[in-house]
C-alpha positions as CSV (number, residue, x, y, z in Angstrom):
1,M,57.7,-2.0,69.2
2,S,58.0,-4.7,72.0
3,K,54.9,-4.2,73.7
4,F,53.4,-5.4,70.1
5,P,55.2,-8.9,69.6
6,R,52.7,-10.3,67.0
7,L,52.7,-7.3,64.5
8,K,56.5,-7.4,65.0
9,Q,56.4,-10.7,63.8
10,Q,54.2,-9.7,60.9
11,I,56.6,-7.2,59.8
12,D,59.6,-9.4,59.9
13,E,58.1,-11.9,57.6
14,L,57.0,-9.1,55.0
15,L,60.5,-8.0,55.0
16,G,61.8,-11.8,54.6
17,I,59.6,-12.2,51.6
18,Q,60.7,-8.9,49.8
19,T,64.2,-9.4,50.6
20,N,63.7,-13.3,49.0
21,L,61.8,-11.6,46.3
22,Q,64.5,-8.9,45.5
23,A,67.0,-11.8,45.5
24,F,65.3,-13.9,43.4
25,F,65.0,-11.0,40.8
26,D,68.5,-10.4,41.2
27,L,69.5,-13.6,40.2
28,T,67.7,-14.1,37.1
29,P,68.9,-13.0,33.5
30,D,65.8,-11.3,32.5
31,L,64.6,-7.8,34.0
32,F,61.8,-7.6,36.4
33,A,59.6,-4.9,37.4
34,V,56.5,-3.9,38.8
35,L,54.3,-1.3,37.9
36,D,51.2,0.6,39.5
37,P,47.9,1.4,37.7
38,N,49.6,4.5,36.6
39,G,52.7,3.1,34.7
40,S,54.8,4.2,38.0
41,F,57.6,1.9,38.4
42,Q,57.6,0.2,42.5
43,I,60.4,-2.5,42.3
44,L,63.0,-3.0,39.9
45,S,65.3,-6.0,39.8
46,Q,69.4,-5.2,40.5
47,N,70.3,-6.0,37.0
48,W,68.3,-3.2,35.6
49,Q,71.5,-1.2,36.7
50,E,73.6,-4.0,35.5
51,I,72.1,-4.4,32.1
52,L,71.2,-0.9,30.8
53,G,73.3,0.8,33.3
54,L,70.3,2.7,35.1
55,S,70.4,3.9,38.6
56,I,67.3,1.5,40.6
57,A,66.7,4.7,42.8
58,E,66.6,7.2,39.7
59,R,63.8,4.7,37.9
60,E,61.6,3.9,41.0
61,S,58.5,5.7,41.4
62,R,59.1,7.1,37.9
63,C,56.5,6.7,34.8
64,W,58.0,4.2,32.7
65,T,56.6,6.4,29.6
66,E,59.5,8.9,30.7
67,F,62.0,6.4,29.1
68,I,60.2,5.2,26.0
69,H,61.0,6.2,22.6
70,P,58.5,9.1,21.4
71,D,57.2,7.2,18.6
72,D,56.6,4.0,20.9
73,I,55.2,6.1,23.9
74,N,51.2,6.2,22.6
75,S,51.3,2.4,21.0
76,S,52.6,1.0,24.2
77,Q,50.3,2.8,27.0
78,T,47.3,2.2,24.8
79,C,48.3,-1.7,25.5
80,F,49.1,-0.9,29.0
81,R,45.9,1.0,29.8
82,W,43.7,-2.1,28.0
83,L,45.4,-4.5,30.3
84,C,44.6,-2.5,33.4
85,L,41.3,-3.0,32.6
86,Q,41.4,-6.4,32.5
87,P,40.3,-9.0,35.4
88,S,43.0,-10.0,37.7
89,G,44.6,-13.4,35.9
90,C,43.7,-12.7,32.6
91,K,45.8,-13.5,29.8
92,G,49.2,-11.3,29.8
93,I,50.5,-9.2,26.5
94,T,54.0,-9.2,25.3
95,I,54.7,-5.2,24.1
96,E,58.0,-4.8,22.6
97,N,59.6,-0.8,22.5
98,R,62.5,1.3,22.6
99,F,63.8,2.5,26.0
100,R,66.1,5.1,26.9
101,T,69.4,4.2,28.9
102,Q,71.5,5.9,30.8
103,N,73.7,7.6,28.1
104,N,70.6,8.4,25.9
105,S,70.9,5.6,23.6
106,Y,68.0,3.4,22.8
107,R,67.4,-0.3,23.1
108,W,65.0,-2.6,22.3
109,L,62.5,-4.2,25.3
110,S,60.0,-7.1,25.2
111,W,57.6,-6.7,28.2
112,H,55.5,-9.5,29.1
113,F,52.9,-8.1,31.6
114,S,50.6,-9.8,33.9
115,R,47.7,-8.5,36.5
116,G,48.1,-9.4,40.1
117,E,45.5,-9.3,42.3
118,D,45.9,-5.9,43.9
119,E,45.7,-3.9,40.1
120,R,49.8,-3.8,39.8
121,L,51.4,-5.0,36.6
122,F,53.7,-7.3,36.8
123,A,56.5,-7.4,33.9
124,V,59.4,-9.8,32.9
125,V,61.6,-7.8,30.6
126,R,64.3,-8.8,28.2
127,D,66.4,-7.0,26.2
128,I,66.4,-8.3,22.4
129,S,68.4,-5.2,20.8
130,E,71.1,-7.5,19.7
131,S,68.9,-10.6,18.0
132,Q,66.4,-8.2,16.2
133,N,66.5,-5.1,13.9
134,R,63.1,-2.9,15.1
135,E,64.1,0.3,14.1
136,Q,60.9,0.8,12.1
137,L,58.4,-1.5,13.8
138,A,56.1,-0.4,16.2
139,P,55.2,-2.2,19.3
140,V,53.5,-5.8,18.7
141,V,50.5,-7.2,20.8
142,D,50.4,-11.3,20.8
143,S,46.7,-11.1,19.1
144,E,44.9,-9.2,16.9
145,T,41.8,-9.3,18.5
146,E,43.8,-7.7,21.1
147,V,45.1,-4.7,19.1
148,E,41.5,-3.9,18.0
149,K,40.3,-4.1,21.8
150,V,43.1,-1.7,23.1
151,T,43.0,0.5,19.6
152,F,39.1,1.2,20.2
153,L,39.6,1.5,24.0
154,N,42.1,4.5,23.5
155,R,40.4,5.9,20.5
156,T,37.3,6.2,22.7
157,Y,38.4,6.7,26.1
158,P,41.4,9.0,26.0
159,D,40.9,10.1,29.8
160,W,42.7,7.5,31.6
161,E,40.7,8.4,35.0
162,R,37.7,7.6,33.2
163,I,38.5,4.3,31.3
164,L,37.2,2.0,34.4
165,E,33.9,3.4,35.0
166,S,33.3,3.9,31.2
167,E,34.1,-0.2,30.7
168,K,31.9,-1.0,33.6
169,Q,29.1,1.2,32.2
170,E,29.5,-0.4,28.3
171,R,29.5,-3.9,29.7
172,I,26.3,-3.1,31.6
173,K,24.6,-1.6,28.4
174,A,25.5,-4.5,26.3
175,Q,24.2,-7.0,28.9
176,I,20.7,-4.9,28.9
177,S,21.0,-4.7,24.8
178,D,21.3,-8.1,24.5
179,S,18.5,-8.8,27.2
180,R,16.2,-6.5,25.1
181,F,17.2,-8.1,21.9
182,R,16.4,-11.3,23.3
183,D,12.9,-10.5,24.5
184,L,12.2,-8.9,20.9
185,V,12.8,-11.8,18.9
186,N,11.5,-14.2,21.2
187,D,8.2,-12.3,21.4
188,L,7.8,-12.4,17.4
189,S,4.5,-13.8,16.9
190,D,4.7,-15.2,13.1
191,A,8.9,-15.1,12.5
192,I,11.9,-17.2,13.8
193,V,15.2,-15.4,14.1
194,W,18.2,-18.2,13.9
195,E,21.8,-18.7,13.4
196,C,23.4,-21.5,12.7
197,E,26.9,-23.0,11.1
198,P,27.3,-22.7,7.6
199,N,28.9,-26.5,7.2
200,S,26.7,-28.8,9.2
201,L,23.9,-26.2,9.1
202,K,23.4,-27.0,12.9
203,F,21.6,-24.4,14.9
204,T,23.4,-22.4,17.4
205,F,20.5,-20.0,18.2
206,V,16.5,-20.2,17.3
207,S,14.0,-17.9,19.3
208,R,11.3,-19.4,21.0
209,S,8.7,-18.3,18.7
210,A,9.8,-21.5,16.8
211,E,8.2,-23.4,19.3
212,R,4.9,-21.7,19.0
213,I,4.8,-21.8,15.2
214,L,6.2,-25.4,14.3
215,G,5.8,-27.1,17.6
216,Y,9.2,-28.9,17.9
217,P,10.9,-27.9,21.2
218,L,14.0,-25.9,21.2
219,E,16.6,-28.5,21.8
220,Q,15.5,-30.6,19.1
221,W,16.8,-27.7,16.8
222,Q,20.1,-27.2,18.3
223,R,20.7,-31.1,19.0
224,R,20.7,-32.3,15.4
225,P,22.4,-30.7,12.4
226,D,19.8,-32.4,9.9
227,F,16.8,-31.3,12.0
228,W,15.9,-28.1,9.8
229,I,16.3,-29.8,6.6
230,N,13.7,-33.2,7.9
231,L,11.2,-30.4,8.7
232,I,11.2,-29.1,5.0
233,H,8.3,-30.6,2.7
234,P,9.4,-33.6,1.1
235,D,8.2,-31.9,-2.3
236,D,10.6,-29.0,-1.4
237,R,13.5,-30.8,0.2
238,D,15.9,-31.4,-2.5
239,W,15.5,-28.0,-4.2
240,V,15.6,-26.3,-1.1
241,T,18.9,-28.1,0.0
242,A,20.9,-27.5,-3.5
243,F,19.5,-23.8,-3.8
244,C,21.0,-23.2,-0.4
245,R,24.3,-24.6,-0.6
246,E,24.8,-23.3,-3.9
247,E,24.0,-19.6,-2.7
248,V,26.3,-20.1,0.1
249,K,29.1,-21.5,-1.9
250,Q,28.5,-18.5,-4.3
251,G,29.0,-16.0,-1.1
252,R,25.6,-14.4,-1.6
253,D,22.4,-13.7,0.6
254,H,19.6,-15.1,-0.2
255,E,15.6,-15.7,-0.2
256,F,13.3,-18.4,-0.7
257,E,10.1,-19.8,0.1
258,Y,9.1,-23.3,1.0
259,R,6.9,-25.6,2.8
260,C,7.5,-27.1,6.7
261,L,6.0,-29.8,8.3
262,T,4.6,-28.8,11.9
263,L,4.9,-31.1,14.8
264,D,0.6,-31.7,14.7
265,G,1.0,-32.4,11.1
266,R,-0.1,-29.5,9.0
267,I,2.0,-27.7,6.4
268,I,3.0,-24.3,7.1
269,W,4.6,-21.9,4.1
270,L,8.0,-19.9,5.3
271,R,9.6,-17.3,4.0
272,D,13.3,-17.5,4.6
273,R,15.9,-14.7,4.7
274,V,19.6,-15.7,4.8
275,S,22.5,-13.6,5.5
276,L,26.3,-14.8,5.6
277,V,28.3,-13.9,8.6
278,C,31.9,-13.4,7.6
279,D,35.0,-12.2,9.7
280,S,37.4,-9.4,8.7
281,L,39.4,-11.3,5.8
282,G,36.2,-12.5,4.5
283,N,35.9,-16.2,6.0
284,L,32.2,-17.6,6.7
285,Q,31.9,-17.8,10.1
286,S,27.9,-18.3,10.2
287,L,24.3,-18.2,8.7
288,R,21.7,-15.6,10.2
289,G,18.4,-15.5,9.0
290,L,14.7,-14.8,9.9
291,M,11.9,-17.6,8.9
292,V,8.3,-15.4,8.6
293,N,5.3,-17.4,8.4
294,I,3.5,-16.6,4.7
295,T,1.0,-19.2,5.5
296,D,-1.7,-16.8,5.3
297,R,-0.1,-14.7,2.6
298,K,-0.2,-18.2,0.4
299,E,-3.4,-19.6,1.6
300,A,-4.9,-16.2,0.1
301,E,-2.8,-16.2,-3.2
302,T,-4.2,-20.0,-3.7
303,E,-7.8,-18.6,-3.1
304,K,-7.8,-15.4,-5.4
305,E,-6.3,-18.2,-8.3
306,H,-9.1,-20.5,-7.4
307,I,-11.5,-17.5,-8.1
308,L,-9.7,-16.2,-11.0
309,E,-9.7,-19.8,-12.7
310,Q,-13.4,-19.9,-11.5
311,E,-13.8,-16.4,-13.3
312,R,-11.7,-17.8,-16.3
313,A,-13.9,-21.1,-16.6
314,N,-17.0,-19.0,-16.1
315,N,-16.0,-16.3,-19.2
316,R,-15.4,-19.4,-21.1
317,A,-19.0,-21.2,-20.2
318,K,-20.3,-17.6,-21.2
319,D,-18.4,-17.6,-24.7
320,E,-19.6,-21.0,-25.0
321,F,-23.2,-20.1,-23.8
322,M,-23.4,-17.3,-26.3
323,A,-22.3,-19.3,-29.4
324,T,-24.8,-22.3,-28.2
325,V,-27.8,-19.7,-27.7
326,S,-27.3,-17.7,-31.2
327,H,-27.4,-21.5,-32.7
328,E,-29.8,-22.6,-30.7
329,L,-32.1,-19.6,-31.7
330,R,-31.2,-19.7,-35.2
331,T,-32.0,-23.4,-36.0
332,P,-36.1,-23.3,-35.2
333,L,-35.9,-20.0,-37.3
334,T,-34.3,-21.6,-40.0
335,N,-36.4,-25.0,-40.1
336,I,-39.5,-23.0,-40.0
337,R,-38.2,-20.8,-42.8
338,M,-37.5,-24.0,-45.0
339,A,-40.7,-25.3,-44.1
340,I,-42.5,-21.8,-45.0
341,Q,-41.1,-22.0,-48.7
342,M,-42.0,-25.7,-48.7
343,L,-45.5,-24.8,-48.1
344,K,-45.2,-22.8,-51.2
345,V,-44.8,-25.2,-53.7
346,V,-45.9,-28.4,-52.5
347,K,-49.6,-29.1,-53.3
348,E,-50.2,-32.6,-51.5
349,P,-52.1,-32.4,-48.6
350,E,-49.8,-34.7,-46.4
351,M,-47.0,-32.9,-47.2
352,R,-48.8,-29.2,-46.4
353,D,-49.7,-31.1,-43.0
354,R,-46.2,-32.5,-42.5
355,Y,-44.4,-29.0,-43.0
356,T,-47.2,-27.2,-40.6
357,E,-46.3,-29.9,-38.4
358,I,-42.6,-28.8,-38.3
359,M,-43.1,-25.1,-38.0
360,L,-45.3,-25.6,-34.7
361,T,-42.8,-28.0,-33.5
362,E,-39.7,-25.4,-33.9
363,C,-42.1,-22.6,-32.7
364,T,-42.7,-24.6,-29.5
365,R,-38.9,-24.8,-29.2
366,E,-38.2,-21.5,-29.6
367,I,-40.5,-20.5,-26.9
368,N,-39.0,-22.8,-24.5
369,L,-36.1,-21.5,-25.3
370,V,-36.8,-17.7,-24.7
371,N,-38.8,-18.8,-21.6
372,T,-35.9,-20.9,-19.9
373,L,-33.4,-17.7,-20.4
374,L,-36.0,-15.6,-19.2
375,E,-36.8,-17.5,-16.3
376,F,-33.2,-18.2,-15.5
377,Q,-32.9,-14.4,-15.4
378,K,-35.8,-14.0,-13.1
379,L,-34.4,-16.7,-10.4
380,E,-30.9,-14.9,-10.7
381,A,-32.4,-11.9,-9.7
382,G,-34.5,-13.2,-6.9
383,E,-37.5,-12.3,-9.0
384,V,-39.4,-15.2,-8.9
385,T,-42.5,-15.5,-6.7
386,V,-44.2,-18.7,-5.1
387,A,-47.7,-20.1,-5.0
388,S,-47.3,-22.6,-2.1
389,A,-50.4,-24.9,-2.3
390,P,-51.1,-28.5,-1.1
391,L,-50.2,-31.0,-3.8
392,Q,-50.7,-34.8,-3.8
393,L,-47.9,-36.5,-6.1
394,E,-50.2,-39.8,-6.7
395,T,-52.6,-37.6,-8.7
396,W,-50.4,-35.1,-9.8
397,L,-47.7,-36.8,-11.8
398,P,-49.3,-38.8,-14.2
399,S,-50.8,-35.7,-15.8
400,I,-47.0,-34.0,-16.0
401,I,-46.0,-37.4,-17.5
402,E,-48.4,-37.9,-20.1
403,P,-47.5,-35.5,-22.7
404,F,-43.7,-37.4,-23.1
405,L,-45.6,-40.9,-23.8
406,P,-46.1,-40.1,-27.7
407,R,-42.6,-39.3,-27.7
408,I,-41.3,-42.4,-25.5
409,N,-43.3,-44.8,-27.7
410,A,-41.9,-43.3,-30.9
411,Q,-38.2,-43.4,-29.7
412,K,-39.3,-46.9,-28.6
413,Q,-38.2,-46.2,-25.0
414,N,-39.4,-47.9,-21.5
415,L,-41.1,-45.8,-19.0
416,K,-41.3,-47.2,-15.6
417,I,-43.4,-45.4,-13.0
418,D,-43.0,-46.4,-9.2
419,L,-44.7,-44.4,-7.0
420,Y,-45.5,-45.1,-3.0
421,A,-49.0,-45.7,-2.4
422,D,-49.1,-43.5,0.7
423,L,-47.2,-40.4,-0.2
424,P,-47.4,-37.5,2.1
425,I,-49.2,-34.2,1.0
426,L,-46.6,-31.5,0.0
427,I,-47.1,-27.7,0.2
428,L,-45.3,-26.1,-2.4
429,D,-45.2,-24.3,-5.5
430,G,-46.6,-26.8,-8.0
431,A,-45.3,-24.6,-11.1
432,S,-41.5,-24.8,-10.0
433,L,-41.8,-28.7,-9.3
434,E,-43.7,-29.4,-12.7
435,R,-40.7,-27.3,-14.5
436,I,-38.3,-29.5,-12.7
437,V,-39.8,-32.8,-13.5
438,V,-40.6,-31.5,-16.9
439,E,-36.8,-30.6,-17.5
440,L,-35.5,-33.9,-16.2
441,L,-38.1,-36.0,-18.0
442,N,-37.1,-34.0,-21.2
443,N,-33.6,-35.2,-20.6
444,A,-33.9,-38.3,-20.2
445,C,-35.9,-38.6,-23.5
446,K,-33.2,-36.8,-25.1
447,Y,-30.4,-38.9,-23.8
448,T,-32.1,-42.5,-23.3
449,P,-31.5,-44.5,-26.7
450,S,-33.8,-47.0,-28.3
451,G,-34.5,-50.0,-25.7
452,G,-33.6,-48.2,-22.9
453,E,-35.3,-47.4,-19.6
454,I,-36.8,-44.0,-17.9
455,T,-37.9,-44.5,-14.5
456,L,-39.5,-42.1,-12.0
457,T,-39.5,-43.3,-8.5
458,A,-41.5,-41.5,-5.6
459,Y,-41.2,-42.9,-1.9
460,P,-41.4,-41.3,1.9
461,L,-38.0,-41.1,3.6
462,N,-37.5,-40.8,7.4
463,Q,-33.8,-39.1,7.6
464,A,-31.5,-39.6,11.1
465,D,-32.7,-36.6,12.8
466,N,-36.6,-37.9,12.3
467,L,-37.4,-35.3,9.7
468,E,-39.5,-36.9,6.9
469,S,-38.9,-35.9,3.2
470,V,-39.9,-37.4,-0.1
471,E,-37.8,-38.5,-2.4
472,L,-38.4,-38.2,-6.2
473,I,-35.9,-40.0,-8.4
474,I,-35.7,-39.9,-12.1
475,S,-33.6,-41.9,-13.7
476,N,-32.5,-43.2,-17.6
477,S,-30.2,-45.7,-18.6
478,G,-27.7,-46.1,-21.6
479,V,-25.9,-43.0,-20.8
480,E,-23.3,-42.0,-17.9
481,I,-21.4,-39.0,-16.5
482,P,-17.9,-39.2,-15.5
483,T,-17.5,-38.9,-11.5
484,D,-15.2,-35.7,-11.9
485,E,-18.0,-34.2,-13.8
486,L,-20.8,-34.6,-11.4
487,S,-19.8,-31.8,-9.2
488,R,-20.1,-29.2,-12.0
489,I,-23.3,-30.1,-13.7
490,F,-25.6,-27.7,-12.3
491,D,-23.5,-24.7,-12.8
492,K,-24.9,-22.3,-15.6
493,F,-23.5,-22.8,-19.1
494,Y,-22.0,-26.0,-18.3
495,R,-22.3,-28.8,-20.5
496,V,-20.5,-32.1,-19.6
497,P,-17.7,-32.8,-22.5
498,S,-18.0,-35.8,-25.0
499,H,-21.6,-36.3,-23.0
500,D,-23.8,-35.8,-26.4
501,P,-22.8,-38.9,-28.5
502,W,-26.2,-38.1,-30.4
503,K,-25.0,-34.4,-30.9
504,I,-28.3,-33.6,-29.8
505,G,-27.0,-29.6,-27.9
506,G,-28.2,-27.5,-25.5
507,T,-27.7,-24.3,-23.8
508,G,-26.3,-25.6,-20.6
509,L,-29.0,-23.9,-18.8
510,G,-31.5,-26.9,-18.1
511,L,-30.0,-28.5,-15.2
512,A,-28.8,-24.9,-13.6
513,L,-32.5,-24.0,-13.6
514,V,-33.7,-27.3,-12.1
515,A,-31.0,-26.8,-9.5
516,K,-32.5,-23.1,-8.8
517,L,-36.3,-24.3,-8.7
518,V,-35.0,-27.0,-6.6
519,E,-33.7,-24.5,-3.9
520,L,-36.9,-22.4,-4.3
521,I,-39.4,-25.0,-3.2
522,G,-36.9,-25.8,-0.2
523,G,-35.4,-28.9,-1.4
524,T,-32.2,-30.7,-2.5
525,I,-30.8,-32.2,-5.7
526,R,-27.8,-34.4,-6.4
527,A,-26.8,-36.4,-9.5
528,E,-25.3,-40.0,-9.4
529,S,-23.9,-41.9,-12.1
530,Q,-22.9,-45.7,-12.6
531,I,-22.3,-47.7,-15.6
532,N,-25.2,-46.9,-18.5
533,L,-27.4,-45.2,-15.7
534,V,-27.8,-41.7,-14.5
535,K,-30.1,-40.9,-11.3
536,F,-31.6,-37.4,-10.5
537,I,-32.4,-37.3,-6.8
538,I,-34.6,-34.8,-5.4
539,N,-35.5,-34.7,-1.8
540,I,-38.0,-32.4,-0.4
541,P,-38.7,-32.1,3.5
542,V,-42.7,-32.3,4.5
543,L,-42.8,-31.8,8.0
544,N,-43.3,-28.4,8.1
545,N,-45.4,-28.8,5.0
546,R,-47.8,-30.8,7.3
547,I,-48.0,-27.9,9.7
548,L,-49.0,-25.6,6.9
549,A,-51.5,-28.2,5.6
550,V,-53.1,-28.1,9.2
């Protein structure tokens, strides 16, 4: 050994440390022990023999379970195995069990174990037989969580040799599973997975899809407790927060739909499914949920409801139309029948001429009504053919207006015609344009009061895209249409509510027919209304018409 002075010095130092450690053990009132991972004693303090009457030589290198009461072995070994799986420097555990002495009696010992760097276990042991009666108690672990862990491990891994490797594999699997789960929830395109504290509503987890759906950075979700509440649409905010707090208070999982504001100012719909997460004692720990973007579904529902409402409105209009048509068809026939009966009894020539005129007027009215119905049906079915030809408005319009002059004079109305001096020639179906003008003039005559004015204006118009057109305007005073009704007056069967103070009646097909005919000749029509004034403005493009004329 003298040939290796350095080695001899190190051995002497180690022996000195062991001697000092043994001396320290021997001076303390508690028992000390060092065990290997298999549970075999490696070092025992001297007072084991003094306190428990045990021979140190007899105990060393033997497993501690050989001396534990049979009823305590399983639970004690379970706790011991669990500690062996923990990293060095971890929090120790305390185990209480009955330990056999030299005279085969048992004393209660409290073992406080800790794990060393070299995987050995160090124990400080105290005799507690005199202070506590433990005859019916099993070993106690400091923490309920630790008891659950070691019980699970003992049941799952009964083979001691495989425990360490199994634990490592399970940890790896858990990490992989957690990673896959996060990848899965973060890749959701129309849903947000989240978790938050139940009282403050501060989010502890939000999937990345939240930023894609709502636009806000994830940091804002987790930094501000009131962040989610402020996202809710103002009209939904109060009832949503009240509903959620009540459901949580009652301990119920819940589901609800509400609107949220995105970062770019849009409004989207979310369906939120919330689950309450409780511990083993039923104490609420957190809220977890799934927000699903249902905006497309809500928009589809709104569109469907709009379509259904439109269908209901159309059905109501059809019902009103059928009632109106029945009335409009019967009225001329009733008047004709009355005139025929009067012709049978009156002898005066003047009276007979009067009733003959009534019959002619009512026959014309009946024919016009039937023609309107038939023409509209053909337009709806696309069965109307057009015959386009050159048309000069300056010479064409007077012949259309002339039949209305006696009626206008009789009703003491004023007619004003304002035609531009050099209107372009139009190439279109003259019969269709005639029906349009006649229908609009007829309406103007019906609804203009005595002393009112009917105006017909036509002038060329250069549009912003340099396309030339002609605007034909027919207006009448003494009446107006509510602004919110203007968009519907060209709908079939539609009549403006309370717009007929003279109770003139009608089928609600006249303006719908006009709109169809304007479309047929390639033009557009719109209505404008001011105080005591209504205008119908027809725009007819003329560029292509001029090409056709050439």
